[in-house]
SEKOL-393086 format. One record per residue (C-alpha): residue number from 1; residue in three letters; x, y, z. Coordinates in pm, 1 decimal, padded with zeros to 6 digits, m for minus. Layout:
REM residues N
[rec NUM,'ALA',[X,Y,Z]]
...
END
This chain:
REM residues 116
[rec 1,'UNK',[00212.8,m06784.4,m00122.9]]
[rec 2,'UNK',[00523.0,m06944.8,00040.4]]
[rec 3,'UNK',[00680.9,m07263.5,m00087.6]]
[rec 4,'UNK',[00617.2,m07443.2,00249.3]]
[rec 5,'UNK',[00251.8,m07352.1,00254.7]]
[rec 6,'UNK',[00219.2,m07455.9,m00112.0]]
[rec 7,'UNK',[00380.4,m07785.7,m00027.0]]
[rec 8,'UNK',[00167.0,m07858.5,00267.1]]
[rec 9,'UNK',[m00175.0,m07761.3,00102.5]]
[rec 10,'UNK',[m00048.9,m07975.7,m00203.7]]
[rec 11,'UNK',[00028.7,m08266.5,00014.4]]
[rec 12,'UNK',[m00308.9,m08220.0,00191.9]]
[rec 13,'UNK',[m00508.1,m08199.2,m00119.9]]
[rec 14,'UNK',[m00326.0,m08484.1,m00295.3]]
[rec 15,'UNK',[m00440.7,m08727.8,00001.8]]
[rec 16,'UNK',[m00802.6,m08590.6,m00069.1]]
[rec 17,'UNK',[m00759.7,m08652.8,m00436.3]]
[rec 18,'UNK',[m00621.3,m08998.7,m00369.5]]
[rec 19,'UNK',[m00939.2,m09074.8,m00161.5]]
[rec 20,'UNK',[m01175.5,m08960.0,m00417.7]]
[rec 21,'UNK',[m01214.0,m08576.2,m00430.9]]
[rec 22,'UNK',[m01255.3,m08439.9,m00747.1]]
[rec 23,'UNK',[m01035.4,m08104.0,m00880.2]]
[rec 24,'UNK',[m01360.0,m07934.0,m00903.3]]
[rec 25,'UNK',[m01425.7,m08010.5,m00534.7]]
[rec 26,'UNK',[m01069.5,m07898.9,m00439.4]]
[rec 27,'UNK',[m01113.0,m07567.7,m00646.8]]
[rec 28,'UNK',[m01436.5,m07500.8,m00474.5]]
[rec 29,'UNK',[m01295.1,m07556.4,m00119.7]]
[rec 30,'UNK',[m01001.0,m07334.1,m00187.4]]
[rec 31,'UNK',[m01232.7,m07042.5,m00316.8]]
[rec 32,'UNK',[m01405.6,m07074.0,00007.4]]
[rec 33,'UNK',[m01091.3,m07040.2,00200.7]]
[rec 34,'UNK',[m01028.5,m06707.8,00004.1]]
[rec 35,'UNK',[m00740.7,m06822.9,m00201.5]]
[rec 36,'UNK',[m00652.6,m06617.3,m00525.8]]
[rec 37,'UNK',[m00709.8,m06771.7,m00862.1]]
[rec 38,'UNK',[m00333.4,m06774.2,m00924.3]]
[rec 39,'UNK',[m00269.3,m06966.3,m00577.8]]
[rec 40,'UNK',[m00534.0,m07208.7,m00660.3]]
[rec 41,'UNK',[m00395.0,m07280.2,m00999.9]]
[rec 42,'UNK',[m00051.2,m07338.1,m00842.8]]
[rec 43,'UNK',[m00182.9,m07573.6,m00580.6]]
[rec 44,'UNK',[m00404.3,m07773.3,m00854.0]]
[rec 45,'UNK',[m00095.4,m07800.5,m01096.8]]
[rec 46,'UNK',[00118.5,m07921.3,m00821.1]]
[rec 47,'UNK',[m00123.2,m08193.1,m00696.6]]
[rec 48,'UNK',[m00174.9,m08309.0,m01060.0]]
[rec 49,'UNK',[00185.0,m08357.1,m01087.8]]
[rec 50,'UNK',[00198.3,m08543.3,m00754.4]]
[rec 51,'UNK',[m00081.2,m08740.9,m00860.7]]
[rec 52,'UNK',[00092.5,m08846.9,m01172.4]]
[rec 53,'UNK',[00384.8,m08950.0,m00971.3]]
[rec 54,'UNK',[00181.8,m09151.3,m00717.5]]
[rec 55,'UNK',[00031.0,m09330.3,m01010.1]]
[rec 56,'UNK',[00342.2,m09424.8,m01184.9]]
[rec 57,'UNK',[00513.3,m09524.2,m00856.7]]
[rec 58,'UNK',[00201.1,m09771.3,m00786.7]]
[rec 59,'UNK',[00204.1,m09905.1,m01145.1]]
[rec 60,'UNK',[00583.1,m09995.2,m01140.6]]
[rec 61,'UNK',[00540.8,m10157.2,m00778.9]]
[rec 62,'UNK',[00297.0,m10352.3,m00920.0]]
[rec 63,'UNK',[00516.5,m10471.5,m01228.5]]
[rec 64,'UNK',[00797.0,m10551.2,m01001.7]]
[rec 65,'UNK',[00590.3,m10758.0,m00764.5]]
[rec 66,'UNK',[00455.4,m10955.5,m01069.3]]
[rec 67,'UNK',[00805.2,m11002.9,m01171.7]]
[rec 68,'UNK',[00916.8,m11143.4,m00832.6]]
[rec 69,'UNK',[00597.1,m11377.7,m00850.1]]
[rec 70,'UNK',[00736.9,m11474.4,m01193.8]]
[rec 71,'UNK',[01074.3,m11584.1,m01058.0]]
[rec 72,'UNK',[00945.3,m11753.7,m00772.9]]
[rec 73,'UNK',[00740.7,m11979.1,m00992.5]]
[rec 74,'UNK',[01044.6,m12044.2,m01214.9]]
[rec 75,'UNK',[01250.6,m12142.6,m00935.7]]
[rec 76,'UNK',[00971.6,m12366.1,m00778.7]]
[rec 77,'UNK',[00958.6,m12535.4,m01130.9]]
[rec 78,'UNK',[01345.5,m12592.9,m01110.3]]
[rec 79,'UNK',[01299.7,m12731.8,m00758.4]]
[rec 80,'UNK',[01027.4,m12951.1,m00848.7]]
[rec 81,'UNK',[01184.9,m13121.1,m01148.4]]
[rec 82,'UNK',[01499.7,m13180.1,m00930.5]]
[rec 83,'UNK',[01306.3,m13326.9,m00656.1]]
[rec 84,'UNK',[01074.6,m13508.7,m00867.6]]
[rec 85,'UNK',[01363.5,m13683.7,m01057.5]]
[rec 86,'UNK',[01556.9,m13732.2,m00740.4]]
[rec 87,'UNK',[01288.0,m13932.0,m00547.2]]
[rec 88,'UNK',[01166.2,m14117.8,m00862.2]]
[rec 89,'UNK',[01376.2,m14418.1,m00777.9]]
[rec 90,'UNK',[01588.4,m14382.1,m01075.3]]
[rec 91,'UNK',[01971.9,m14391.1,m01040.9]]
[rec 92,'UNK',[02017.6,m14045.2,m01253.2]]
[rec 93,'UNK',[01838.5,m13748.0,m01163.4]]
[rec 94,'UNK',[01786.8,m13380.0,m01323.5]]
[rec 95,'UNK',[01945.5,m13089.8,m01128.0]]
[rec 96,'UNK',[01751.3,m12805.1,m01280.6]]
[rec 97,'UNK',[02011.1,m12543.0,m01152.0]]
[rec 98,'UNK',[01947.4,m12296.1,m01422.7]]
[rec 99,'UNK',[01565.6,m12253.9,m01357.8]]
[rec 100,'UNK',[01654.3,m12243.7,m00993.7]]
[rec 101,'UNK',[01914.4,m11983.6,m01020.0]]
[rec 102,'UNK',[01749.3,m11768.1,m01285.7]]
[rec 103,'UNK',[01440.4,m11790.2,m01087.1]]
[rec 104,'UNK',[01589.3,m11687.3,m00773.0]]
[rec 105,'UNK',[01772.7,m11394.6,m00960.2]]
[rec 106,'UNK',[01449.2,m11283.0,m01120.9]]
[rec 107,'UNK',[01285.9,m11291.5,m00787.5]]
[rec 108,'UNK',[01530.3,m11103.8,m00610.7]]
[rec 109,'UNK',[01562.5,m10840.8,m00881.3]]
[rec 110,'UNK',[01184.8,m10770.5,m00852.8]]
[rec 111,'UNK',[01166.6,m10740.0,m00470.6]]
[rec 112,'UNK',[01474.3,m10508.0,m00450.2]]
[rec 113,'UNK',[01319.6,m10284.0,m00702.0]]
[rec 114,'UNK',[00991.3,m10282.5,m00536.0]]
[rec 115,'UNK',[00916.9,m09935.9,m00351.2]]
[rec 116,'UNK',[00654.0,m09896.2,m00091.1]]
END
């Protein structure tokens, strides 16, 4: 089996696996298409590795989005404290620049690390 054919079949069966097919079903389909046991094992092994990468990427993306949301919340709290004290009628107010800047930094970091 050529590498290009292995790659195309692996991508095809990865999509099937992601959409709910089982490895047993994939193996049966490959047997019906008269692939050798060695080729089937190569395809299944490659699909398994690709599936693990897919799951890892999906999990890391969720973490980065959560991190960006946390940064947004910190930044909004800092802005809220600043605006509340500014409009409270007092002659002094608190500028929560630490929370605003760090929240913005965490949010930007999380968004730049997010991969689709």
